[in-house]
Every structure is written in C-alpha cells, then in structure tokens.
N, C-alpha and C positions, 0 to 999 in steps of 0.2 A: 525518837530514834528513826533514822532514815532506813527503816527495815520493814520487811513483810515476811511472815512465816520464818523468822530467824535468819533472814538473809538480807544483806544490804541491797536496796533496790537498784536495778541497773542504771536508771536515769537519775541517780542521787545528786549529781552535780547540777543538773538543770532544776531539779526540785529545790535544792538549797538556794539557788538564785531566786526562785519563785517565792520562797517564804522569807527571804532575807529582811524584808521590810517589817516583819513582825518583831524584830529585835530579840529573838530567843537567846537566852543566856546559857542554855545547856543543850548540846546537840551531840548525838551519838550514832554509832553504826556498828555492824558486825564485821568480823574478819573474813567472811565468805560472801559470795554473791557478785563481787567485782574483782578486777585484777589489782596488783599492788600499785601500779601507776595511778589508777583511779583513787585508791586509798590515800596515796600521797597528796594528790590534788585536792581530794575531799577534805582531808585534815587541814591542809594549808588554808583552804577557804573558810573552814569553821573558825580557825584562829584569826583570820582577817576580819571576821565579823565580831570578834571580841567575846566569843562564847567559850565556855568550858567544854572540852572535848572528851568523849567517852568511847572506848572500844569494849564491846562485850564479847567475851569468848564463848563460843557455842560448840567447840570441838568435842567429839565424843570419845577420843582416846587421849591418854596422858601425853603422849609425844606430840600430838597435834595441838593440844592445849598449850603446851610450853612453847611451841613454835608461834602460836598466836601471841603469847606474852612477849616474845622477841620482836614480833611485828609492832606491838604496841609501844615497846620501848624505842624502837627505831623511828617510828612516826613521831614520838614525843607527845603522846596523848596525855591529858591531865589525869584521867582516871581509867583504870583497867578494871572491868567488871567480869565476874564469873571465873570458872575453873575451880578445881578442887585440889590441885597440886600446890598447896599453899607455900610450903617451905621452898620448893624449887622455883616457884614463880617469884617469890621475894628475892631469891638469890639473883635471878635474871634482872630484876628491877633495881637491885642495889646500886646506889650511887646516882640514880636518876631522880627526877621530880615526879615520877608517876605514882599516884596513890592506888592502892590495891584493895578491892572489895570482892572477895571470893564468894562462891556459892556455899551456904550451909545446907545440911541435909544430904540427900542422895539423888542428885540430878541424873537423868538418863534420857536417851533417845534424841530425836530431832524431828520437829521442834521439841525442845527440852521439856520434860515433865519432872516432877519432884517427888521422890520417895522420902520416907523417914517421918518421925513424929516430933512433937514439941520438945521433948527432953533432948533429943539428938540435936535439933537445931540450936537450942540454948547452949549446949556443951560446945558445939562447933564454934558458935559466935564468941564464947568466952575464950576459946583457944586462939581465935583470930586476933583478939585484943592482946593476948599474951605474946603473940608473935610480932605485933606491931602493925597489923593491918589498919587501914583507915576506917574500915567498917565492913559491911556485908551486903551482898546482892541476893535478896531472897525471892525465889520464884513462888510466891505465896499462892497465887491463883492458878498455878500449875500443879498444885499438890494433889496427889492421888491416894494418900493414906491418912490425911489429917485435915482438920478445919483450917482454912487459910489464915483466918484472923488469930487463931490460937498460935500458929507458927509466927505470926508477926509479933505477938506479945512475948513469945519465948525468945525470939531473936533480940527484941528490945532489952529484955532482962540480961541476956548474955553479953550484949555489946556495951551496956552501961551508956556512956555519953557518946560513943562512936556513932557514925552515920549509918542509918539503915535505909537502903534503897530497895524498893519492891519492883520486880520486873515480871512481865508476862501476864496476859489475861486481864489487864487493867482496861476495861472496856465500858465503863459507865460512871456517871457522877457519883452514884451510890457507892461503888467500889473505891473510888478515890477518897470519899469522905470516911469510909470505914477503915481504910488503911491509915489515914491520919489519926483517927481516934484510937486505933490500936497501938500507935507508936512509931509508924514509919515517918522518916524524914523527907522522903521523896519517892518518885515512881517513874517508870519509863512507859511510853506508849509508842507503838509502831504500827502493827497490823490494824488495830482498831481505828487509827486515824486514816490509814489508806483505804480501809473498807467503808469509811463514811459513817461510822457508828454514832459519833457524838453530834453530828449535824446532818441528818439524812438528806441526801440529794445536793449537798453543798460541796464546793471545792475544798481542797486540802487546807487552804488558809483559814477557812471558816471552821474546819474541824479543830485546828490548833487553837484558834481563838476560844472555841467552846471549852477545850481542855484547860486552857489557861484560866478561864473563869471559874473552874472548879478547884484549882490548886490553892 
C-alpha cells in the first residue's frame, strides 16, 4: 500500500515509478492524503504496470465511507477494501467489476483500530458471504479487545472459501507467517515499509523485496 498512517503518501506517483521494476502484482492506496486528480493518475499508472488495484476506505463516518466507495467505482479499482455500510456500498458498486471486502468487527478512529470479538467477526463475515461480497478486510493487528489470530481464525470460518485480507500492523516476518497459518489469504503493508521495519537502513525497494520474501 502506498500509504503511511492510513493516508496515501503525497509523493505516491514518484514512489510508484521508483518501485515499478519490482513487478508488484498488487498495489493499493487510501482515499485520503492526495487530491482526486492524483488518485486518477495513480490508479491509471497502477493499471499500466499490470497490477491489481486496491482502494481501502478509512473514512470514519457512514457518509464519507460511501463517498469513498463512489470514488472507488469512478476510478475503476479492482478491489475496494474497508467500510462497514455493506449493503449501501454493494448498491453503489452494482453493475461494476469492483470486488468488495468490508471490515468485520467494530472499526473506529484514525488510524483505524478494531473493536469486537471473534464471535462478532465470524458472524459479520458469514453475513458478507450471504450478501455476495468477495471477502473481508480484517484489521487483525489493530484489535483492542481480542487476540488478533483468534479473529483471523474466526473470519476464516465465517468466510468459508472467500478471500481474507488482513490489514494494519503487519510489521514483521513473524506476523506474516502467523497470519498465513491462521488462515489469511493475503495482507497489506504500508507504514511498516515506509518506516524501514523489514530491512533497517535500506531503501523502500529493499523493504518491499524483504516483504515479498516472507509472503
């Protein structure tokens, strides 16, 4: 994710050119941090690189979250992550090719944290499947009331074979391995890469190579 502290980084276009040679197949951004013209250019460049594009909603009000969904549809992103207004978001995306992965549990604040327990997460994920969502975007390591891996296992149970993406706080090879073992299909990394966590003292390209080696 071309994001830091739940915001798209201002120099996202220059950074995308810097890392283009890595051949990343999945690249995402948030709907805040840069203006709409930059989002348009950023998304177009991601698609030029042949990558699957992701927009993660981090709005803290229902109205703003639904506006983010409209932006995602207008951009034509491949996957929209986040938000909790599931029925309304699906209505906005109807007739498009945008896949939707809402937040289970009780997300709050900015940067977003996650309230709620395993039973709640499992029930939400099962409801997402019934509504036709492609999967869920779980803020496992942002949990404040439950064990992160218990939430991953609960989400996996509720989603059955649908895709489980884990976002937020993925900042070590150990966490990546633990997520996979608990049943996550994928994960996002933003702040940890820009903070140089995975390859201390090395540039962003080295951070991303280190992350890819863990996946």
